[in-house]
C-alpha positions as CSV (number, residue, x, y, z in Angstrom):
1,M,-0.1,0.4,0.2
2,N,2.8,2.4,0.8
3,L,4.3,1.4,-2.7
4,A,1.2,2.4,-3.9
5,K,1.0,5.9,-2.3
6,S,4.6,6.4,-3.3
7,M,3.5,6.3,-7.0
8,Y,0.4,7.9,-6.7
9,I,1.2,10.9,-5.6
10,S,4.2,11.8,-8.3
11,T,2.0,10.7,-10.9
12,Y,-0.8,12.8,-9.5
13,M,1.2,15.9,-9.3
14,M,2.5,15.3,-12.6
15,L,-0.8,14.6,-14.6
16,A,-2.6,17.5,-12.7
17,M,0.2,19.8,-14.1
18,I,-0.4,18.4,-17.7
19,V,-4.1,18.9,-17.5
20,A,-3.7,22.3,-16.0
21,G,-1.3,23.3,-18.5
22,Y,-3.5,21.8,-21.3
23,A,-6.7,23.2,-20.3
24,I,-4.9,26.6,-20.3
25,W,-3.7,26.3,-23.7
26,M,-7.3,25.4,-24.9
27,L,-8.6,28.4,-23.5
28,R,-6.0,30.5,-25.2
29,L,-7.0,29.0,-28.7
30,G,-10.6,30.0,-27.8
31,G,-12.0,26.6,-26.4
32,N,-15.3,26.6,-24.6
33,P,-14.6,28.8,-21.8
34,I,-17.0,27.3,-19.4
35,G,-16.0,23.4,-20.2
36,W,-12.4,24.1,-19.9
37,S,-13.0,26.6,-17.0
38,G,-14.3,24.0,-15.0
39,V,-11.1,21.4,-16.0
40,L,-9.0,24.0,-14.8
41,L,-11.0,24.4,-11.7
42,T,-10.8,20.7,-10.6
43,V,-7.0,20.8,-10.9
44,A,-5.5,24.0,-10.3
45,P,-6.7,24.9,-6.9
46,I,-4.9,22.0,-5.2
47,M,-1.8,22.1,-6.9
48,M,-1.8,26.0,-5.6
49,V,-2.5,25.2,-2.4
50,I,0.5,22.4,-2.1
51,G,2.7,24.5,-3.8
52,W,1.9,27.4,-1.7
53,L,2.6,24.6,1.1
54,M,5.9,23.3,-0.6
55,M,7.2,27.2,-1.2
56,F,6.4,29.0,2.1
57,K,6.4,25.9,4.7
58,S,4.6,28.0,6.8
59,S,2.1,26.0,8.1
60,A,1.9,22.2,9.8
61,R,-1.6,22.0,9.4
62,T,-4.9,22.3,7.0
63,S,-8.2,20.8,7.4
64,A,-8.1,17.0,6.8
65,H,-9.9,16.8,3.5
66,F,-10.2,20.1,1.9
67,P,-14.0,20.3,1.8
68,L,-13.9,23.7,-0.2
69,L,-11.5,22.6,-3.0
70,G,-13.8,19.7,-3.2
71,V,-16.7,22.0,-3.8
72,L,-14.5,23.8,-6.6
73,A,-13.6,20.3,-8.0
74,A,-17.1,18.8,-8.0
75,L,-18.6,22.6,-9.3
76,G,-15.5,22.3,-12.2
77,S,-17.1,18.9,-13.4
78,L,-20.7,20.1,-13.3
79,M,-19.6,23.0,-15.6
80,A,-17.8,20.3,-17.8
81,A,-21.0,18.5,-17.8
82,L,-22.7,21.2,-19.0
83,A,-20.7,22.1,-21.7
84,V,-20.6,18.8,-23.2
85,V,-24.6,18.1,-22.8
86,S,-25.1,21.6,-24.1
87,S,-22.8,20.4,-27.6
88,A,-20.6,23.4,-26.7
89,A,-17.6,21.1,-25.8
90,G,-16.2,17.9,-26.7
91,P,-16.0,14.6,-24.3
92,L,-12.6,15.3,-23.8
93,V,-13.5,18.0,-21.5
94,L,-15.8,15.9,-19.0
95,A,-13.2,13.3,-19.3
96,L,-10.3,15.5,-18.2
97,A,-12.8,17.3,-15.4
98,L,-13.8,13.9,-13.7
99,S,-10.3,12.7,-13.9
100,G,-9.6,15.6,-11.9
101,L,-12.0,15.4,-9.8
102,V,-11.7,11.5,-9.1
103,G,-7.8,12.5,-8.6
104,F,-8.1,14.8,-5.9
105,I,-10.7,12.7,-4.0
106,I,-8.2,10.3,-3.7
107,Y,-5.7,12.5,-2.7
108,A,-7.6,14.3,0.0
109,Y,-9.2,10.8,1.7
110,W,-6.8,7.8,0.8
111,Y,-3.0,9.3,-0.1
112,S,-3.3,12.2,3.1
113,S,-4.0,9.5,5.5
114,F,-1.3,6.8,6.8
115,G,-3.9,4.6,8.1
116,R,-1.2,3.4,10.4
117,Q,-1.3,1.4,13.6
118,S,-0.7,2.7,16.9
119,S,3.3,1.7,18.0
120,V,2.8,-1.1,20.2
121,V,5.7,0.1,22.2
122,L,4.8,3.7,22.8
123,K,2.3,3.6,25.5
124,V,1.5,6.3,27.7
125,G,3.2,5.6,31.1
126,Q,5.8,3.1,29.6
127,T,9.6,3.9,29.5
128,L,10.6,4.9,26.6
129,P,12.8,2.1,24.7
130,N,16.2,3.0,24.2
131,F,17.5,3.7,20.5
132,S,20.4,5.1,18.9
133,V,20.8,8.0,16.5
134,L,23.3,10.2,15.2
135,D,24.2,13.7,16.6
136,T,25.9,16.4,13.8
137,D,29.3,15.1,14.6
138,R,28.1,11.9,13.2
139,K,28.8,10.7,17.2
140,A,26.3,7.6,18.3
141,I,23.9,9.1,20.9
142,S,21.3,7.0,23.2
143,A,17.9,7.6,23.8
144,K,19.0,7.6,27.8
145,E,21.1,10.3,26.7
146,L,18.8,12.3,25.6
147,T,16.4,12.0,28.4
148,G,16.8,12.8,32.4
149,R,14.8,15.5,32.1
150,A,11.8,16.6,30.4
151,A,12.2,16.0,26.5
152,I,10.1,16.3,23.5
153,F,10.8,13.9,20.8
154,L,9.9,14.9,17.0
155,F,10.2,12.3,14.6
156,F,9.8,13.7,11.0
157,R,10.4,12.6,7.3
158,G,12.8,14.9,6.0
159,N,13.8,18.0,4.9
160,W,11.8,17.4,1.5
161,C,8.4,17.2,3.8
162,P,6.8,21.0,3.9
163,L,4.8,19.8,6.8
164,C,7.6,18.6,8.6
165,M,9.7,22.0,8.2
166,A,6.5,24.0,9.2
167,Q,6.1,22.3,12.3
168,I,9.6,22.2,12.9
169,K,9.7,26.1,12.6
170,E,6.6,26.4,15.0
171,L,8.6,24.5,17.4
172,V,11.6,26.7,17.0
173,K,9.4,29.6,17.9
174,Q,9.6,28.4,21.3
175,Y,12.8,27.4,21.8
176,K,13.7,30.1,24.3
177,E,10.9,29.5,26.4
178,I,11.3,25.8,26.3
179,G,15.0,25.4,26.7
180,D,14.7,28.2,29.9
181,N,12.3,25.5,31.4
182,G,14.9,23.0,30.9
183,V,13.0,20.8,28.2
184,S,14.8,19.2,26.0
185,V,14.1,19.2,22.1
186,S,15.2,16.3,19.8
187,L,14.4,16.5,15.8
188,I,14.8,12.7,14.4
189,S,15.2,12.1,10.6
190,P,16.3,9.2,8.4
191,Q,17.2,11.8,6.1
192,P,21.0,12.0,4.4
193,H,23.0,13.1,7.2
194,R,24.2,16.6,5.3
195,N,20.5,17.8,5.4
196,T,20.3,17.2,9.2
197,I,23.5,19.4,9.3
198,G,22.2,21.9,7.1
199,L,19.1,21.9,9.1
200,A,20.9,22.7,12.4
201,K,23.0,25.7,10.5
202,K,19.7,26.9,9.1
203,F,18.0,27.0,12.5
204,G,20.9,27.8,15.1
205,V,18.6,26.6,18.3
206,D,20.1,24.3,21.2
207,F,17.7,21.6,20.0
208,N,19.0,18.2,19.5
209,F,19.6,17.2,15.4
210,L,19.9,14.1,15.1
211,T,19.9,11.5,12.4
212,D,18.3,7.7,12.2
213,D,21.1,6.2,10.6
214,R,18.9,3.6,7.9
215,N,16.0,4.2,10.0
216,K,16.8,2.0,13.0
217,A,15.3,3.9,15.5
218,A,11.8,4.2,13.9
219,R,11.6,0.5,13.4
220,A,12.4,-0.1,17.0
221,L,9.8,2.1,17.9
222,G,7.7,0.9,15.5
223,I,7.3,3.9,13.4
224,A,9.0,2.9,10.0
225,A,7.1,4.0,6.9
226,P,8.5,1.3,4.1
227,N,8.2,3.3,0.8
228,G,7.1,6.1,2.4
229,L,9.1,8.5,0.2
230,P,7.1,10.0,-3.0
231,F,8.4,8.1,-5.8
232,G,11.5,9.9,-7.7
233,M,13.0,11.6,-4.6
234,Q,15.5,8.8,-4.1
235,M,17.5,10.6,-6.9
236,V,18.1,13.4,-4.5
237,G,19.9,10.8,-1.8
238,Y,16.4,10.2,0.1
239,R,15.9,6.0,1.1
240,S,12.6,4.7,0.1
241,E,11.8,3.8,3.8
242,T,11.1,7.0,6.1
243,V,9.3,7.6,9.3
244,L,5.7,8.1,10.2
245,P,5.7,11.6,11.7
246,T,5.4,11.2,15.4
247,V,5.7,13.3,18.7
248,I,6.8,11.6,22.1
249,I,7.1,13.7,25.4
250,T,8.8,11.8,28.4
251,D,9.2,13.4,32.0
252,Q,12.5,13.5,33.9
253,N,12.4,9.3,34.2
254,S,12.2,8.7,30.4
255,K,8.6,8.0,31.4
256,I,6.1,8.4,28.3
257,I,3.6,10.9,29.5
258,W,2.1,11.7,25.6
259,V,2.4,10.2,22.3
260,H,1.0,12.0,19.0
261,E,1.0,9.4,15.9
262,T,0.0,11.6,13.0
263,D,-2.1,9.7,10.6
264,N,-2.8,12.5,8.1
265,Y,0.3,13.9,7.1
266,R,-1.1,17.5,6.4
267,V,-2.8,17.8,10.3
268,R,0.1,18.2,13.1
269,P,-0.2,18.9,16.5
270,D,0.3,22.7,17.7
271,P,3.4,23.0,19.8
272,D,1.1,24.9,22.2
273,V,-0.5,21.4,22.9
274,Y,3.0,20.2,23.9
275,I,3.4,22.8,26.5
276,G,-0.1,22.3,27.6
277,V,0.9,18.6,28.7
278,L,4.3,19.7,30.0
279,R,2.4,22.0,32.4
280,Q,0.0,19.5,33.1
281,H,2.5,17.4,34.4
282,G,4.5,20.0,36.4
283,L,7.3,19.9,34.2
284,I,7.3,23.5,33.5
285,P,6.1,26.3,35.8
286,A,2.5,26.8,36.4
287,G,2.4,30.1,35.3
288,F,3.7,29.2,32.0
289,G,1.6,28.1,29.2
290,E,-1.7,28.9,30.6
291,K,-3.1,30.7,27.6
292,W,-2.9,27.2,25.9
293,S,-5.0,25.4,28.5
């Protein structure tokens, strides 16, 4: 199933671009404006949203299924159907519009959801299993060395993932307050090590920027995602197996007090939630984080 999703997203985005380009071309040639505008409406809005997320990496969450975009895609298909029924456009218009609508539905309801099973080892109340990752100097460091105080572990797919980067940006904005309260933050990814180093240099905050070499830690924690990488990105150095986005919070005794196993890659928890969890467990001062309660 993961391989199918890996192939799907790359194929969908390529075909959506082709359909959008063809619709614009036909409109410029004087094709039926209702029919071809309808085709464009089934693919252009979702492309614009995904493009915005990829370019600006400023939001770690969207609506789960993009209801407004779904309405626009359905409206576009209706416009195409009316153009064909009135003989103002040929059947190709309707075929392309329906393919755009179906492609969007598959993306919003099937691709976006991981359909993941909860990890059997990441349970609230249990001790965080030990694992080993690499710091920016390629030194092996264990989970035990990252705990001993309140700690946030954020497992993310890689620098290529715009929602992951937005999630990290949000956490970085809180770095001073979190650090001043003695909370350790570890950002862990199975991406190429040079990308981890680049990320650490980019943000320059006192977080642990760590590489999960060959995804060993993710496998040990039951959060690995075989074939989770969009097809084609292997050419820029990423491995096909990645990690399912996951946030773990532990107390000073390495006990897990909160876990978020992201199931829709476009819906990540707000870092304000982390503050609330830490405050609830007395791991940060009672006054800090009250606005998030």
